[in-house]
Structure formats: C-alpha cells, structure tokens
C-alpha positions as CSV (number, residue, x, y, z in Angstrom):
1,X,60.2,-31.7,-47.6
2,X,60.2,-35.5,-48.3
3,X,60.4,-37.2,-50.9
4,X,57.3,-38.2,-51.7
5,X,56.2,-35.1,-51.1
6,X,58.1,-33.4,-53.8
7,X,57.6,-36.4,-56.3
8,X,53.8,-35.5,-56.1
9,X,54.3,-31.9,-56.3
10,X,57.1,-31.7,-59.2
11,X,54.6,-34.4,-61.3
12,X,51.4,-32.1,-60.5
13,X,53.7,-28.7,-61.7
14,X,54.8,-30.7,-65.0
15,X,51.3,-32.0,-65.3
16,X,50.6,-28.2,-64.7
17,X,53.5,-27.2,-67.7
18,X,51.9,-30.3,-70.2
19,X,48.5,-28.7,-70.5
20,X,49.2,-25.2,-69.9
21,X,51.7,-25.3,-73.2
22,X,49.3,-27.5,-75.3
23,X,46.7,-24.7,-74.8
24,X,48.9,-22.1,-75.6
25,X,51.0,-23.3,-78.0
26,X,49.8,-25.4,-80.5
27,X,52.8,-25.6,-82.9
28,X,54.8,-26.7,-80.3
29,X,55.5,-30.7,-79.9
30,X,55.2,-31.2,-76.3
31,X,56.6,-35.1,-75.0
32,X,57.1,-36.0,-71.9
33,X,60.2,-38.3,-71.5
34,X,60.4,-40.7,-69.2
35,X,59.2,-40.2,-65.8
36,X,59.9,-36.3,-64.6
37,X,60.4,-34.7,-68.6
38,X,58.9,-32.4,-70.1
39,X,60.0,-31.6,-73.7
40,X,58.6,-29.0,-76.0
41,X,59.8,-28.9,-79.3
42,X,59.2,-25.5,-81.3
43,X,58.2,-24.6,-84.6
44,X,62.3,-23.8,-85.1
45,X,63.0,-26.6,-84.1
46,X,64.8,-24.6,-81.1
47,X,63.0,-27.4,-77.7
48,X,63.1,-26.5,-74.0
49,X,63.7,-29.0,-71.3
50,X,61.9,-29.5,-68.0
51,X,62.5,-31.7,-65.8
52,X,62.5,-32.8,-62.0
53,X,65.9,-32.7,-60.0
54,X,64.9,-34.9,-56.5
55,X,68.1,-34.9,-55.5
56,X,68.1,-30.7,-55.5
57,X,64.3,-31.0,-54.8
58,X,64.0,-28.6,-57.4
59,X,62.6,-28.5,-61.1
60,X,65.2,-27.5,-63.8
61,X,64.2,-25.7,-67.2
62,X,67.0,-25.9,-69.9
63,X,66.2,-23.2,-72.4
64,X,67.7,-21.4,-75.4
65,X,68.4,-17.9,-72.9
66,X,70.3,-20.8,-70.1
67,X,69.1,-22.9,-67.3
68,X,67.0,-22.0,-64.7
69,X,66.0,-23.9,-61.0
70,X,63.5,-23.7,-59.5
71,X,62.2,-24.4,-55.9
72,X,59.3,-25.0,-53.8
73,X,58.6,-22.3,-51.3
74,X,55.4,-23.9,-49.2
75,X,53.2,-22.0,-52.0
76,X,54.9,-21.8,-54.9
77,X,57.8,-23.3,-57.5
78,X,60.0,-20.1,-57.2
79,X,63.0,-19.1,-59.5
80,X,66.5,-19.8,-56.9
81,X,67.8,-16.6,-58.4
82,X,65.6,-14.2,-58.9
83,X,62.3,-15.9,-57.0
84,X,60.4,-15.5,-60.3
85,X,57.2,-17.8,-60.0
86,X,57.6,-21.3,-62.2
87,X,54.9,-20.5,-65.0
88,X,55.5,-16.7,-65.5
89,X,59.5,-17.5,-65.6
90,X,58.8,-20.3,-68.3
91,X,55.9,-18.2,-70.3
92,X,58.9,-15.9,-70.4
93,X,61.4,-18.1,-72.1
94,X,58.9,-19.7,-74.0
95,X,58.0,-16.4,-75.7
96,X,61.7,-15.0,-76.4
97,X,62.9,-18.7,-77.3
98,X,59.7,-18.6,-79.7
99,X,59.6,-15.4,-80.7
100,X,55.8,-15.1,-79.8
101,X,53.8,-13.9,-76.9
102,X,53.4,-17.5,-74.7
103,X,50.9,-17.0,-71.7
104,X,51.3,-20.6,-69.6
105,X,48.1,-20.3,-66.8
106,X,48.2,-23.4,-64.6
C-alpha cells in the first residue's frame, strides 16, 4: 500500500468513526485533534484516542483497557493481535469504557 492509499483509507476510517461515535454516543465529546487524531471523551472524563500511524501503516487505538493496532487487510482494518474488525473492536472497547452498550456502524 502506498502512503497516499494509506492516508486516504485511514482518513476515511477516522471520519467514519467520528460520525459513528457522534450518532451512537451523543453524551461523548468527539473531537478531531490535528491531522489524523480522533479523541473521544466519555461522560466520566475518561478518553479514547484513535489515530493513524503512517510509518506502520496502521490505525492505533488507545483506550482505558489498553493499546490496539489495526492494519488494512485489503478489505477491512483488522486488529494485528486477534484479527477483530476495527468498528467491532472499538464498539467493544467503548462499551467497556463507558459502562453502556456502544454499537458503532460505518
């Protein structure tokens, strides 16, 4: 994957995540912080940060429960450890962090 392809795919994924969070978690404060960084602050003040990492060609997620890396497999962004799809994994992480069910759809 070229750098340009990565930037487009990662940018699209981050924009879709931003829209999904705004729709699914209206009480969360969702902000774009600089180029390629999405910060979600939950009602309890805890934060989740999702960003693109160009050198690794990955999307990184920092949540209360840990850090996760996602790589594009030609079809979807997948967790490099367990193969979970990005939106499903972030939904699970956001649910754990917020204490309420969160279902993000693209």
